[in-house]
C-alpha positions in Angstrom: 0.0 0.0 0.0 1.3 3.4 -1.0 2.0 5.9 1.8 1.7 8.8 -0.6 -1.7 9.8 -1.9 -3.0 13.1 -3.1 -4.4 13.5 0.5 -1.0 13.0 2.2 0.7 15.2 -0.5 -1.8 18.0 0.2 -0.9 17.9 4.0 2.8 17.7 3.3 2.7 20.7 1.0 0.7 22.7 3.6 3.2 21.8 6.3 0.6 20.0 8.4 1.7 17.3 10.9 0.0 13.9 10.5 0.6 10.2 11.0 -0.6 7.3 9.0 -2.4 4.1 10.1 -3.1 1.1 8.0 -5.9 -1.3 8.6 -7.3 -4.3 6.8 -10.1 -2.9 4.7 -13.1 -5.1 4.4 -15.0 -4.4 1.1 -18.0 -6.2 2.5 -18.2 -4.1 5.7 -21.6 -2.5 6.2 -20.1 0.7 7.5 -16.4 1.3 6.5 -15.7 3.9 9.2 -16.9 1.5 12.0 -14.8 -1.3 10.5 -11.8 1.0 10.4 -12.2 2.0 14.0 -12.5 -1.6 15.1 -9.4 -2.6 13.1 -7.4 0.3 14.5 -8.6 -0.4 18.1 -10.0 3.2 18.6 -13.4 4.6 19.5 -15.7 5.0 16.5 -16.1 8.6 17.5 -12.5 9.3 16.7 -12.7 8.0 13.1 -14.4 10.4 10.8 -16.0 9.5 7.5 -16.1 11.6 4.4 -19.5 12.0 2.7 -20.0 13.6 -0.7 -23.3 15.3 -1.1 -25.1 17.9 -3.2 -26.4 21.1 -1.9 -28.9 22.8 -4.1 -27.4 20.9 -7.1 -23.7 21.7 -6.3 -21.2 19.3 -4.8 -20.2 19.5 -1.1 -18.4 17.4 1.5 -19.3 16.5 5.0 -17.0 15.0 7.6 -18.7 13.3 10.5 -17.9 10.7 13.1 -18.2 7.1 11.8 -20.7 6.2 14.4 -23.1 9.1 13.6 -25.4 9.9 10.6 -25.4 13.2 8.9 -28.5 15.3 9.2 -29.1 16.7 5.7 -31.0 19.8 7.0 -28.2 20.7 9.4 -25.6 20.1 6.6 -27.6 22.4 4.2 -27.9 25.1 6.9 -24.2 24.9 7.8 -23.2 25.5 4.2 -25.8 28.2 3.5 -28.2 26.2 1.3 -31.7 24.9 1.3 -31.6 21.2 0.4 -28.9 18.6 0.6 -28.8 14.9 -0.4 -26.1 12.2 -0.8 -24.2 12.1 -4.0 -24.3 8.9 -6.1 -21.1 6.8 -5.5 -20.0 7.0 -9.2 -20.4 10.8 -9.1 -18.4 11.0 -5.9 -15.6 8.9 -7.4 -15.5 11.0 -10.6 -15.5 14.3 -8.6 -12.9 13.4 -6.0 -10.6 11.1 -7.9 -10.9 8.5 -5.0 -12.7 5.2 -4.8 -15.7 4.8 -2.4 -14.3 3.5 0.8 -11.1 5.5 0.2 -12.6 9.1 -0.2 -10.6 11.7 1.7 -11.7 15.3 2.1 -8.1 16.2 1.4 -6.5 16.3 -2.1 -9.7 16.0 -4.0 -9.7 16.9 -7.7 -12.0 19.8 -7.1 -12.2 21.9 -4.0 -15.8 22.0 -2.8 -17.4 23.6 0.3 -16.8 21.3 3.3 -18.2 21.1 6.8 -16.7 19.2 9.7 -18.9 18.0 12.6 -18.2 19.9 15.8 -17.7 16.7 17.6 -14.2 16.6 16.0 -13.1 19.4 18.3 -13.6 17.2 21.4 -10.6 15.2 20.4 -6.9 16.1 20.3 -6.6 14.1 17.1 -9.0 12.4 14.8 -8.6 9.8 12.0 -9.9 10.3 8.5 -9.5 8.6 5.2 -6.1 8.9 3.7 -7.1 8.6 0.1 -7.1 4.9 -0.4 -8.9 1.9 1.2 -7.2 0.8 4.3 -5.3 4.0 5.0 -6.2 6.5 7.7 -4.6 9.9 8.5 -4.4 10.9 12.1 -4.3 14.6 12.7 -5.4 17.6 14.8 -9.0 18.7 14.0 -7.8 22.4 14.0 -5.3 21.6 11.4 -8.0 19.9 9.2 -10.1 23.0 9.5 -7.2 25.2 8.6 -6.1 23.2 5.5 -9.6 22.8 4.2 -10.9 26.2 5.2 -14.0 24.4 6.2 -17.0 25.2 8.3 -17.5 23.6 11.8 -21.1 22.9 12.8 -23.4 20.4 14.4 -24.1 18.1 11.4 -25.5 14.9 13.0 -28.9 13.7 14.2 
């Protein structure tokens, strides 16, 4: 497994400190983030999943704890829109350049408005997808907010 992805390259270029963690990706896992947390031996609330959605017809990204579900009304409100819905997996792959199960909010082909759930700020460090299946980036939430210039809001149910 490569340790360099467009996500890790984006962090390196920005001078952001991070570490990497590999885990055995299970393509049959019902919820990839929960499977990653279990494999890494950490709380599901420390592993954040990247969700690609559409807000009023335009692409957006939401980053929420793996054990939570995004509330589409809260997501729409956080990013100043009216209506949000999940993006089709094929569209998410085309837009980001990543495969589903390996989508990172970092290093995507196109910069889109992004919102991070405020629960991330309760942790010194969080895990998020590193740009390929089975690779997680561990970093400070404040650094993630800085490098993505993203909104922080309550996004979960």
